BALOBA-1460 file (C-alpha; in Angstrom, 3 decimals):
// residues 268
<rec num="1" residu="m" x="109.673" y="-112.318" z="266.249"/>
<rec num="2" residu="s" x="108.805" y="-112.316" z="262.529"/>
<rec num="3" residu="r" x="111.641" y="-111.220" z="260.266"/>
<rec num="4" residu="i" x="109.233" y="-108.698" z="258.750"/>
<rec num="5" residu="s" x="109.255" y="-106.787" z="262.052"/>
<rec num="6" residu="n" x="112.713" y="-107.782" z="263.322"/>
<rec num="7" residu="s" x="114.657" y="-104.533" z="263.179"/>
<rec num="8" residu="q" x="118.057" y="-106.188" z="263.544"/>
<rec num="9" residu="y" x="117.394" y="-108.559" z="260.644"/>
<rec num="10" residu="l" x="115.926" y="-105.796" z="258.494"/>
<rec num="11" residu="r" x="118.763" y="-103.371" z="259.165"/>
<rec num="12" residu="s" x="121.621" y="-105.871" z="258.782"/>
<rec num="13" residu="k" x="120.254" y="-108.171" z="256.055"/>
<rec num="14" residu="q" x="117.282" y="-106.891" z="254.113"/>
<rec num="15" residu="y" x="117.885" y="-103.153" z="254.051"/>
<rec num="16" residu="h" x="121.536" y="-102.565" z="254.935"/>
<rec num="17" residu="n" x="121.654" y="-101.110" z="251.416"/>
<rec num="18" residu="s" x="119.146" y="-100.705" z="248.581"/>
<rec num="19" residu="t" x="120.051" y="-103.846" z="246.571"/>
<rec num="20" residu="n" x="117.150" y="-106.062" z="247.661"/>
<rec num="21" residu="l" x="114.578" y="-103.305" z="247.419"/>
<rec num="22" residu="e" x="115.775" y="-102.261" z="243.969"/>
<rec num="23" residu="a" x="115.398" y="-105.844" z="242.687"/>
<rec num="24" residu="r" x="111.745" y="-105.717" z="243.739"/>
<rec num="25" residu="i" x="111.160" y="-102.267" z="242.323"/>
<rec num="26" residu="a" x="112.693" y="-103.370" z="239.011"/>
<rec num="27" residu="l" x="110.300" y="-106.298" z="238.612"/>
<rec num="28" residu="h" x="107.277" y="-104.085" z="239.218"/>
<rec num="29" residu="a" x="108.587" y="-101.385" z="236.891"/>
<rec num="30" residu="r" x="109.120" y="-103.809" z="234.005"/>
<rec num="31" residu="f" x="106.141" y="-106.143" z="234.230"/>
<rec num="32" residu="s" x="103.232" y="-104.267" z="235.824"/>
<rec num="33" residu="l" x="100.109" y="-103.986" z="233.677"/>
<rec num="34" residu="n" x="98.993" y="-100.580" z="234.934"/>
<rec num="35" residu="p" x="100.784" y="-98.020" z="232.712"/>
<rec num="36" residu="h" x="100.422" y="-95.411" z="235.451"/>
<rec num="37" residu="g" x="103.211" y="-96.598" z="237.750"/>
<rec num="38" residu="w" x="102.965" y="-97.075" z="241.485"/>
<rec num="39" residu="q" x="105.158" y="-94.127" z="242.483"/>
<rec num="40" residu="h" x="103.195" y="-91.781" z="240.197"/>
<rec num="41" residu="w" x="99.931" y="-93.072" z="241.655"/>
<rec num="42" residu="v" x="101.181" y="-92.596" z="245.219"/>
<rec num="43" residu="f" x="102.215" y="-89.030" z="244.412"/>
<rec num="44" residu="d" x="98.770" y="-88.396" z="242.875"/>
<rec num="45" residu="q" x="97.165" y="-89.077" z="246.254"/>
<rec num="46" residu="l" x="99.320" y="-86.564" z="248.145"/>
<rec num="47" residu="s" x="98.014" y="-83.087" z="248.938"/>
<rec num="48" residu="l" x="101.249" y="-81.131" z="249.230"/>
<rec num="49" residu="s" x="100.649" y="-77.410" z="249.423"/>
<rec num="50" residu="p" x="103.347" y="-74.774" z="248.808"/>
<rec num="51" residu="g" x="105.166" y="-74.064" z="252.050"/>
<rec num="52" residu="c" x="104.249" y="-77.339" z="253.733"/>
<rec num="53" residu="r" x="106.586" y="-79.500" z="255.819"/>
<rec num="54" residu="v" x="106.665" y="-83.228" z="255.065"/>
<rec num="55" residu="l" x="108.180" y="-86.220" z="256.848"/>
<rec num="56" residu="e" x="108.689" y="-89.471" z="254.960"/>
<rec num="57" residu="l" x="109.294" y="-92.540" z="257.114"/>
<rec num="58" residu="g" x="110.944" y="-95.453" z="255.317"/>
<rec num="59" residu="c" x="112.104" y="-93.442" z="252.315"/>
<rec num="60" residu="g" x="114.295" y="-96.258" z="250.939"/>
<rec num="61" residu="p" x="116.464" y="-94.976" z="248.086"/>
<rec num="62" residu="g" x="114.134" y="-92.000" z="247.513"/>
<rec num="63" residu="t" x="112.259" y="-93.554" z="244.590"/>
<rec num="64" residu="l" x="108.986" y="-91.698" z="245.231"/>
<rec num="65" residu="w" x="110.708" y="-88.353" z="244.757"/>
<rec num="66" residu="l" x="113.056" y="-89.447" z="241.966"/>
<rec num="67" residu="e" x="110.069" y="-90.415" z="239.829"/>
<rec num="68" residu="n" x="108.136" y="-87.220" z="240.555"/>
<rec num="69" residu="l" x="110.788" y="-84.492" z="240.649"/>
<rec num="70" residu="e" x="109.105" y="-82.430" z="237.935"/>
<rec num="71" residu="r" x="105.827" y="-82.397" z="239.886"/>
<rec num="72" residu="l" x="107.069" y="-81.074" z="243.234"/>
<rec num="73" residu="p" x="105.448" y="-77.895" z="244.554"/>
<rec num="74" residu="q" x="107.489" y="-75.306" z="246.450"/>
<rec num="75" residu="i" x="107.642" y="-77.319" z="249.650"/>
<rec num="76" residu="e" x="109.363" y="-75.692" z="252.631"/>
<rec num="77" residu="e" x="111.055" y="-78.890" z="253.801"/>
<rec num="78" residu="i" x="110.900" y="-82.645" z="253.264"/>
<rec num="79" residu="i" x="112.626" y="-84.918" z="255.767"/>
<rec num="80" residu="l" x="113.487" y="-88.159" z="253.988"/>
<rec num="81" residu="s" x="114.127" y="-90.705" z="256.708"/>
<rec num="82" residu="d" x="114.687" y="-94.409" z="257.141"/>
<rec num="83" residu="f" x="115.720" y="-96.613" z="260.042"/>
<rec num="84" residu="s" x="118.546" y="-97.901" z="257.823"/>
<rec num="85" residu="s" x="121.465" y="-95.495" z="257.485"/>
<rec num="86" residu="g" x="122.409" y="-97.303" z="254.264"/>
<rec num="87" residu="m" x="119.058" y="-96.439" z="252.746"/>
<rec num="88" residu="v" x="119.345" y="-92.817" z="253.850"/>
<rec num="89" residu="a" x="122.801" y="-92.585" z="252.267"/>
<rec num="90" residu="q" x="121.474" y="-93.998" z="248.997"/>
<rec num="91" residu="a" x="118.523" y="-91.587" z="248.970"/>
<rec num="92" residu="q" x="120.879" y="-88.682" z="249.585"/>
<rec num="93" residu="k" x="123.151" y="-89.847" z="246.754"/>
<rec num="94" residu="n" x="120.210" y="-90.257" z="244.361"/>
<rec num="95" residu="l" x="118.716" y="-86.851" z="245.129"/>
<rec num="96" residu="a" x="121.835" y="-84.766" z="245.705"/>
<rec num="97" residu="g" x="121.417" y="-81.369" z="244.058"/>
<rec num="98" residu="r" x="118.022" y="-82.327" z="242.639"/>
<rec num="99" residu="m" x="115.665" y="-81.570" z="245.508"/>
<rec num="100" residu="a" x="116.463" y="-78.366" z="247.374"/>
<rec num="101" residu="a" x="113.869" y="-78.880" z="250.096"/>
<rec num="102" residu="a" x="115.136" y="-82.346" z="251.058"/>
<rec num="103" residu="r" x="116.843" y="-83.168" z="254.335"/>
<rec num="104" residu="f" x="118.049" y="-86.682" z="255.160"/>
<rec num="105" residu="q" x="117.952" y="-88.382" z="258.536"/>
<rec num="106" residu="t" x="118.071" y="-91.834" z="260.138"/>
<rec num="107" residu="i" x="114.883" y="-92.142" z="262.201"/>
<rec num="108" residu="d" x="113.101" y="-94.909" z="264.090"/>
<rec num="109" residu="a" x="109.398" y="-94.315" z="263.414"/>
<rec num="110" residu="q" x="108.637" y="-95.519" z="266.937"/>
<rec num="111" residu="s" x="110.535" y="-92.530" z="268.376"/>
<rec num="112" residu="i" x="110.371" y="-89.543" z="266.031"/>
<rec num="113" residu="p" x="112.790" y="-86.781" z="267.158"/>
<rec num="114" residu="y" x="110.523" y="-83.804" z="266.384"/>
<rec num="115" residu="r" x="108.215" y="-81.618" z="268.420"/>
<rec num="116" residu="e" x="104.435" y="-81.884" z="268.413"/>
<rec num="117" residu="a" x="102.653" y="-80.467" z="265.357"/>
<rec num="118" residu="s" x="105.846" y="-80.190" z="263.280"/>
<rec num="119" residu="f" x="104.555" y="-81.524" z="259.944"/>
<rec num="120" residu="d" x="101.648" y="-81.024" z="257.581"/>
<rec num="121" residu="s" x="102.012" y="-84.544" z="256.152"/>
<rec num="122" residu="v" x="103.683" y="-87.830" z="257.027"/>
<rec num="123" residu="i" x="104.301" y="-90.493" z="254.370"/>
<rec num="124" residu="a" x="104.826" y="-94.155" z="255.300"/>
<rec num="125" residu="n" x="105.209" y="-96.127" z="252.068"/>
<rec num="126" residu="h" x="105.018" y="-99.898" z="252.647"/>
<rec num="127" residu="m" x="106.737" y="-99.740" z="256.009"/>
<rec num="128" residu="l" x="104.259" y="-99.825" z="258.903"/>
<rec num="129" residu="y" x="104.133" y="-103.629" z="258.800"/>
<rec num="130" residu="h" x="107.832" y="-103.671" z="259.665"/>
<rec num="131" residu="l" x="107.273" y="-102.083" z="263.077"/>
<rec num="132" residu="p" x="107.110" y="-104.336" z="266.158"/>
<rec num="133" residu="e" x="105.459" y="-101.519" z="268.154"/>
<rec num="134" residu="r" x="103.126" y="-100.170" z="265.495"/>
<rec num="135" residu="g" x="100.804" y="-98.492" z="268.006"/>
<rec num="136" residu="r" x="103.721" y="-96.532" z="269.398"/>
<rec num="137" residu="a" x="104.676" y="-95.406" z="265.883"/>
<rec num="138" residu="l" x="101.110" y="-94.368" z="265.055"/>
<rec num="139" residu="a" x="100.974" y="-92.361" z="268.270"/>
<rec num="140" residu="e" x="104.266" y="-90.687" z="267.322"/>
<rec num="141" residu="i" x="103.008" y="-89.887" z="263.828"/>
<rec num="142" residu="r" x="99.830" y="-88.437" z="265.296"/>
<rec num="143" residu="r" x="101.904" y="-86.351" z="267.720"/>
<rec num="144" residu="v" x="104.126" y="-84.724" z="265.075"/>
<rec num="145" residu="l" x="101.266" y="-83.939" z="262.671"/>
<rec num="146" residu="k" x="99.659" y="-80.518" z="262.755"/>
<rec num="147" residu="p" x="95.882" y="-80.267" z="263.329"/>
<rec num="148" residu="g" x="94.254" y="-81.207" z="260.040"/>
<rec num="149" residu="g" x="97.433" y="-82.951" z="258.865"/>
<rec num="150" residu="q" x="97.451" y="-86.229" z="256.959"/>
<rec num="151" residu="l" x="99.192" y="-89.567" z="257.214"/>
<rec num="152" residu="y" x="99.630" y="-91.330" z="253.864"/>
<rec num="153" residu="a" x="100.291" y="-95.013" z="254.601"/>
<rec num="154" residu="t" x="100.585" y="-97.590" z="251.831"/>
<rec num="155" residu="t" x="100.505" y="-101.343" z="252.281"/>
<rec num="156" residu="g" x="99.404" y="-104.549" z="250.588"/>
<rec num="157" residu="g" x="96.348" y="-106.768" z="250.813"/>
<rec num="158" residu="v" x="96.356" y="-110.397" z="251.901"/>
<rec num="159" residu="q" x="96.481" y="-111.647" z="248.290"/>
<rec num="160" residu="h" x="99.364" y="-109.391" z="247.259"/>
<rec num="161" residu="m" x="102.019" y="-111.441" z="245.397"/>
<rec num="162" residu="s" x="100.387" y="-114.672" z="246.633"/>
<rec num="163" residu="e" x="101.367" y="-116.639" z="243.520"/>
<rec num="164" residu="l" x="105.011" y="-115.866" z="244.219"/>
<rec num="165" residu="y" x="105.045" y="-117.916" z="247.416"/>
<rec num="166" residu="e" x="103.126" y="-120.733" z="245.728"/>
<rec num="167" residu="l" x="105.677" y="-120.781" z="242.905"/>
<rec num="168" residu="v" x="108.647" y="-121.020" z="245.271"/>
<rec num="169" residu="q" x="106.845" y="-123.591" z="247.407"/>
<rec num="170" residu="s" x="106.460" y="-125.782" z="244.326"/>
<rec num="171" residu="f" x="110.152" y="-125.398" z="243.561"/>
<rec num="172" residu="d" x="111.524" y="-126.103" z="247.045"/>
<rec num="173" residu="p" x="109.623" y="-125.918" z="250.365"/>
<rec num="174" residu="e" x="112.865" y="-125.139" z="252.234"/>
<rec num="175" residu="v" x="113.533" y="-122.085" z="250.080"/>
<rec num="176" residu="a" x="109.916" y="-121.008" z="250.457"/>
<rec num="177" residu="a" x="110.114" y="-121.408" z="254.244"/>
<rec num="178" residu="n" x="113.085" y="-119.054" z="254.322"/>
<rec num="179" residu="g" x="111.478" y="-116.447" z="252.099"/>
<rec num="180" residu="w" x="109.918" y="-113.125" z="252.886"/>
<rec num="181" residu="y" x="106.410" y="-114.052" z="251.789"/>
<rec num="182" residu="q" x="105.970" y="-117.103" z="253.970"/>
<rec num="183" residu="e" x="105.419" y="-114.633" z="256.822"/>
<rec num="184" residu="p" x="102.204" y="-112.685" z="256.088"/>
<rec num="185" residu="i" x="102.256" y="-108.996" z="256.943"/>
<rec num="186" residu="d" x="100.010" y="-107.965" z="259.819"/>
<rec num="187" residu="f" x="99.181" y="-104.448" z="258.635"/>
<rec num="188" residu="t" x="97.098" y="-104.951" z="255.490"/>
<rec num="189" residu="l" x="94.471" y="-103.213" z="253.399"/>
<rec num="190" residu="e" x="91.946" y="-105.436" z="255.176"/>
<rec num="191" residu="n" x="92.872" y="-104.612" z="258.800"/>
<rec num="192" residu="g" x="94.881" y="-101.383" z="258.691"/>
<rec num="193" residu="q" x="91.948" y="-99.042" z="259.217"/>
<rec num="194" residu="v" x="91.007" y="-100.721" z="262.478"/>
<rec num="195" residu="q" x="94.611" y="-100.497" z="263.692"/>
<rec num="196" residu="m" x="94.798" y="-96.776" z="262.883"/>
<rec num="197" residu="s" x="91.412" y="-95.783" z="264.273"/>
<rec num="198" residu="s" x="92.620" y="-95.122" z="267.826"/>
<rec num="199" residu="w" x="94.796" y="-92.241" z="266.608"/>
<rec num="200" residu="f" x="93.026" y="-90.758" z="263.566"/>
<rec num="201" residu="r" x="89.533" y="-89.320" z="263.282"/>
<rec num="202" residu="t" x="88.943" y="-90.006" z="259.571"/>
<rec num="203" residu="i" x="90.535" y="-92.759" z="257.469"/>
<rec num="204" residu="e" x="90.028" y="-93.372" z="253.769"/>
<rec num="205" residu="l" x="91.245" y="-96.398" z="251.793"/>
<rec num="206" residu="r" x="92.234" y="-96.028" z="248.139"/>
<rec num="207" residu="r" x="93.221" y="-99.100" z="246.116"/>
<rec num="208" residu="y" x="95.665" y="-99.282" z="243.230"/>
<rec num="209" residu="v" x="94.568" y="-101.653" z="240.460"/>
<rec num="210" residu="d" x="97.395" y="-103.648" z="238.904"/>
<rec num="211" residu="a" x="98.951" y="-107.082" z="238.290"/>
<rec num="212" residu="l" x="102.260" y="-108.481" z="237.101"/>
<rec num="213" residu="v" x="102.670" y="-110.506" z="233.921"/>
<rec num="214" residu="v" x="106.294" y="-111.622" z="234.023"/>
<rec num="215" residu="t" x="107.799" y="-112.785" z="230.724"/>
<rec num="216" residu="e" x="111.497" y="-112.994" z="231.645"/>
<rec num="217" residu="v" x="113.095" y="-115.487" z="233.998"/>
<rec num="218" residu="e" x="116.027" y="-113.685" z="235.614"/>
<rec num="219" residu="p" x="114.197" y="-110.597" z="236.949"/>
<rec num="220" residu="l" x="111.791" y="-112.933" z="238.739"/>
<rec num="221" residu="v" x="114.689" y="-115.009" z="240.100"/>
<rec num="222" residu="d" x="116.353" y="-111.817" z="241.360"/>
<rec num="223" residu="y" x="113.123" y="-110.775" z="243.051"/>
<rec num="224" residu="i" x="112.682" y="-114.140" z="244.745"/>
<rec num="225" residu="l" x="116.281" y="-114.257" z="245.979"/>
<rec num="226" residu="s" x="115.967" y="-110.727" z="247.361"/>
<rec num="227" residu="t" x="113.379" y="-112.118" z="249.794"/>
<rec num="228" residu="v" x="115.254" y="-115.254" z="250.872"/>
<rec num="229" residu="r" x="117.579" y="-115.233" z="253.873"/>
<rec num="230" residu="l" x="119.430" y="-118.313" z="252.623"/>
<rec num="231" residu="s" x="122.352" y="-117.796" z="250.255"/>
<rec num="232" residu="l" x="121.607" y="-120.253" z="247.470"/>
<rec num="233" residu="r" x="124.501" y="-121.991" z="245.791"/>
<rec num="234" residu="q" x="124.912" y="-121.130" z="242.120"/>
<rec num="235" residu="e" x="123.588" y="-124.532" z="241.052"/>
<rec num="236" residu="r" x="120.410" y="-123.988" z="243.086"/>
<rec num="237" residu="r" x="119.934" y="-120.599" z="241.479"/>
<rec num="238" residu="s" x="120.334" y="-122.302" z="238.113"/>
<rec num="239" residu="d" x="117.759" y="-124.897" z="239.169"/>
<rec num="240" residu="l" x="115.357" y="-122.115" z="240.174"/>
<rec num="241" residu="s" x="115.852" y="-120.385" z="236.822"/>
<rec num="242" residu="s" x="115.168" y="-123.646" z="234.964"/>
<rec num="243" residu="f" x="112.065" y="-124.285" z="237.060"/>
<rec num="244" residu="i" x="110.634" y="-120.829" z="236.379"/>
<rec num="245" residu="r" x="111.473" y="-121.110" z="232.674"/>
<rec num="246" residu="y" x="109.541" y="-124.394" z="232.562"/>
<rec num="247" residu="q" x="106.562" y="-122.853" z="234.380"/>
<rec num="248" residu="m" x="106.519" y="-119.898" z="231.981"/>
<rec num="249" residu="k" x="106.643" y="-122.169" z="228.946"/>
<rec num="250" residu="n" x="103.762" y="-124.273" z="230.276"/>
<rec num="251" residu="n" x="101.775" y="-121.105" z="230.930"/>
<rec num="252" residu="g" x="102.086" y="-119.659" z="227.442"/>
<rec num="253" residu="g" x="105.279" y="-117.698" z="228.058"/>
<rec num="254" residu="s" x="104.392" y="-115.722" z="231.182"/>
<rec num="255" residu="i" x="103.581" y="-115.943" z="234.867"/>
<rec num="256" residu="r" x="100.783" y="-113.750" z="236.227"/>
<rec num="257" residu="i" x="101.072" y="-112.494" z="239.800"/>
<rec num="258" residu="t" x="98.356" y="-110.718" z="241.776"/>
<rec num="259" residu="k" x="99.063" y="-107.225" z="243.023"/>
<rec num="260" residu="d" x="96.863" y="-105.762" z="245.726"/>
<rec num="261" residu="s" x="98.234" y="-102.495" z="247.049"/>
<rec num="262" residu="g" x="96.740" y="-99.260" z="248.207"/>
<rec num="263" residu="m" x="96.890" y="-96.310" z="250.553"/>
<rec num="264" residu="f" x="95.224" y="-95.253" z="253.758"/>
<rec num="265" residu="i" x="94.823" y="-91.498" z="254.112"/>
<rec num="266" residu="a" x="94.263" y="-90.602" z="257.751"/>
<rec num="267" residu="w" x="93.424" y="-87.131" z="259.071"/>
<rec num="268" residu="v" x="94.257" y="-85.757" z="262.498"/>
């Protein structure tokens, strides 16, 4: 099984806490070209009416809500959930006392513990590609949505962050082979609509236009190491830093990385 959809690996290594995810978020926050950030854009796409009930699957540390607190309507209830209890604990810590409608719960998206037609909206932000039984999860999401409800599912395209893998491959093929991005995701902007079509009557794709121009070495090193299952010795980390510094210098002081992300909005 791919590590991207291996729940034991994800829960115990990648997402036992928010450290790896926050290293990735930090790189995007600092070096993205689009001044309208990803979390703001995602929130722009949501139709959250006063009094609605919302379920977020894969909430991580709650970043979507942290960055949009001032924009929240009077929602009846938002269940912020993740399959990692560490992530749920971090989201609860980050949002404690700041989001009255929030409830926090550890949930496996393949077995959602709510009755049929419980929610007006379900949000799945860059997480459906982690699920080994994605069809089962989509059926569960469809089940808990009210008639006319929406699923908001974000993911990446096949070219998303492609230069990152090429960079690490040039540095050390062994490190690249043990990295996150050597295993392509199988729920993408190119094929996601087909995968969702058995459960949703109408599906719309919206793309977010952006790229990274990275001008500092260490944030990129942190990002790369957050994706690698090997624990690199300090000297190898130093070698990686020197390699990236050299590549930046040869490229005029920066490294450009493709971003290709977007959202499917699916209606019941």
